[in-house]
Each structure stands twice: as structure tokens, then as C-alpha cells.
N, C-alpha and C positions, 0 to 999 in steps of 0.2 A: 796706900799710894800705888802699890803694884797692881792691886785689883782694878783701880780706876784706869790705869794704863791699858790693862787687858781689855776692859770694856770698850775703850775708845778704838783700840785696834780692831775689835770685832765689828764695831759700827762701820769703820772704814771699809773692811772687807765686804760687808753687806752692801754698802753703797757701790763699791767697785764691781761686784759680781751679784747682781740681784737675781732672785729665782724667777723662772719663766712661769707666767700665769696663763691659765686657759682663756682663750679668746673666743671660743665657740659660743659661750653663753653670754647673753646681753645683760645689761644692768637691770632691766625690768624682770628678766627671768630670775636673776639672783635675788631680787627683792621678794619675788613670789615664793621662791624656794625657802628663803629665810623666814618669810611671814607665814605662809600656809602650805607646807609641803604635802599635807594629806589631800587637800583639794585638788592639787595638780595631779596626784596619783589617781584620784577618782576620775578626773576628766580624761586622763590618758586611757585608763582601763575602760571607761564607758565608751569612748570613741572607738577603741579597738573592737569591743564586743559588738557595737552597732554595725561597724563595717563588716565584721565576720558574718553577722546575721544577714545583712544585705547581700553579701556574697553568696551565702547559702541559698537565699531565696532566688537570686539570679541564676545560680547553677541549677536549682530545681526547675525554674521556669524554662530554662534553655533545654534541660533534659526532657521535659514534657513536650516542648515544641519539637524537639528533635525526633522524639518517638512518633509524634503525629505526622510529621513530614515524611518520615521513613515509611510509615504505614501507607500513606497516600501514594508514595512512589512505588511501593511494592504492588499495590492493587492495580495501577494502570498497566504496567508491563504484563501482568498475568492476563488481563482482559484482552490486550492487544495480541499477545502471543496465542491465546486461545482462538481468537478470530482468524488470525493468519493460518493457524493449523487447520481449521475447518475449511477455509477457502482453498488451501493447498491440496488437501485430500479430496475435496469435491472436484477440483480441476483435474487432478491425476486420474481419479476414478472415471470421470466423464471421458477422458481420452482413451482409457483402457476399454470401457464399454463401447464407445463409438467405433474403436478399431475392430473389436470383435464382431460388432454388428455389420460393419462394412465387409469384413472377411467372410462371414457366414451367410450373407444375404446377397444373392444375385438378382433378386426381383426388384426392379425399380418402381413397381407399383406400390410397394410398402413404404409407409412413412413412420418415422420414429418421433414420438411426442409432437406430431404435427409438422415434421420437417422431413425433407427429402434431400439427398445428395446426388448430384449429377456431374459426370465428367464431361468437359467440353472437348469436342472432337474437331471443330472447325473454327475459323476466325471470322465468322459472320457478324459477331458482335464487337469487333475491334472498332472503336469510334473513329470516324473520319474527322470529326470536329470535337475534341475533348471538352471544349468549353460548354457546348450545348448538349452533347451526348454524354451524359455522366452515368457511370455504373457499368461500363462495358467490360469485357473480359476477353481472354485469348485462349487458344487451344492449349490443352494441358492443365488448365485451371480446374478447380472444383467450385461449383456454385451450390449454395445452400438455398433451397426453395421452401417457402412456408405454404402449407395448404390453405387455400382461400376459396370461398364460393365463386363460381365462374362469373356471376353478375357483378361482383364487387371490384373488378379491375377497372382502372381509370387510364386515361390518355397519359402517356409518359412512363407507365409502369412496364417493367420487364417481366414478362410472364412466360411460364413453361406450359406448353400445350401439345396435344396430339395433332399432327397434320390432318388426320381423319379419325373418325370415331372408332374405327376398328384397328387403327395403327398401333403397333407396339413401340414405335420410335417416338422420340420427343424432340421438340424444337423450343428454343428459348430466345424470343425476340421482343422488341419494344412495341407497345400498343401505340399505333398512330392515329386510329380513329375508332370511336365507339358508336354503334348504330342501334336504333330501336327496331329496325326491321331490315331484311335483306330481300330486295325485290318486293314481292307481295306477301312474303312470309314475315309475320311479326315475331319479335323475340330480341334477345341481346346478342349482337354480333360484333366482332372486332376485325379491324384491318391491322395487321402487324407487319413489321419490316425490320430486318437486321441493320444495325448501325453501319456496317461495311457494305451492305447491298444497295444497289441503285433502284431495284424493283421491289414493289410491295409483294407480300405473300397473298395467297388465296384467302378470302374471308373465312373466319372460323366462328362457330357458335360458342356460347358461354359454357356449354357442356363439354367442350373439348379442352377447356382451360384446367390445368392441374394445380398450379400455384404461382406464387410471386417470388421473384428472386430477392433475397434479403442480404446475402453476404457472398463474398468471393474469397476463396483461398488460392492464391496464385501458385502455379507450378507444382501441384501436389498430385496431379493425375497419375503420374508414373509410380509414385509411392503407393497409392491406393491399388493400382493394378498389381504391384508386387505383393501387397498384403493379401489380395484375393487369391493370388496364385500360390502363396506360401503362408498358409494360415498358422500352422504350429510355430514356425520359425518367428513369425511376426509377433505372436502373443508372448513367446518366451523373451524376445528382445525387449518388448515394452515393459514386462514385469521386471526384468533385470535393470533397466534404466530407472524404473520407479524405486527399486530397492537401493540403488546407488545414490539417487538424489536424497532419499530419506536418511541414509547413513551420513552423508556429507553435511546435511542440514543439522542433524543432532550433534555432530562433532563440533561444528562452529558455534552452535548455541550454548553448549556446555562449557566451551572454552571462553 
């Protein structure tokens, strides 16, 4: 009798204080676990292995692609930097060589690579009408003249010529008219006029034409006169500026 009472009391306690059960697993999962626990383990292990393999493959592909992209990126800057270096040094070298040639040569009859440099002394080519008279220049400018055959100049070109065949001076005016003969003398002749002048120049022959104006460097005449009068100082200054620019350039590129 005592044992039966104890059993009843235990049942009541169990009913009053039931044990907490896990709610995370569903009924279907419980049945699967109870029925075939090995299959579930295989499925889980198989899925994890497959995912890890895929991840490895993905990581390998990304690493390969990453290497390729980095190689491409490295090649482009090298080519660009090399091209910029070449252009930079060519530009600086041309400035240095041109300055030395300007400083050491006082003979305006000489041309360098088919080009001559003249300092403008008057305002005869200051345009009165900038819309129609293009390419004019002022006193103190430097004009770059390209050597051309005298017969090849055309109307509208700005040409540099000698006022006479024996003259050592030069004029640079615009061609106003091109003629096949002058009076009874056959040949190529030009009538020129300065843009600021109201009167035409004396007709000239093609033999008097030196070249054609191609470029104007404004307000540099004083600098070139200083270079010609102070050769050593000018060359030292240009070389020091060149060295300073190269040092600054490499400093910024390395950083």
C-alpha cells in the first residue's frame, strides 16, 4: 500500500512540474533521426564538403582573376609613365639646346632644323582688325619662321623677307598680292604690307623671301636679349631649374 501511494505522489509531481522539451527540432526531423540517423549524417557531411569545394573553387577563381587584373593594372601605368618621361626629357632638352643656340649664335642667317627665330622690334604687324587680320604680333615678341622656297608663299601668309637682296635686315609682313611679273620682267613677285601700316611695301621678288611665320612667343624678346648678353649665367640657371624639376617630380612619383 505504501508503495502505491508513493507511485501516485510521483505521478502528481510529474504532472505538476513537467520537464522542458526541446522545441527546436520538428516532428519530421525527430522521425528522421529515429528512423535513419546515418543518412542524415551523410547528407550533412556531403553538403558541407560540397560547399567547401565550391568555396575553394571560387576562391581560386577570384585569386586568378585578381592576379590578372593586377598585372594589367601594373602594365598600363608603366607604359604611361615611360611615355611621360620621354616627353618630359625631350621637352626639357629642347629648351636647353634652344637656349644655348640662341645664346651662342648672333647670325640671323642661320636656321636650326629649318626654323629661324626673330625678335620683333616694331608694331607694324599689330592688327587693326583682329577678325580679318589673324596672326599678328607686337614689339617684344619672338616669331618662329620656317624656311620655305620663295615661290611657295601665298596671299595671306606672313613672310619674312629682306627689303633688298643685299640687305642684312629683315621685315615680316603679310602678303597682299602675288604676281607673275613685275613690269616687263617675268618671275614671282610679292606685294606685302604690315597689318598696322596704311601703305604697301615696295614689291619684292621670291629670292628675297626667307621664310613663313608659323608661331609667336609673346613678350620673350627681353629674355632672349638677356640670354645673349649673359650666356654662362643663363645656361647655369636653365640647368639648375631642370635639376630642381626632376627632383620634385621623382619625389612626388615615389610618394
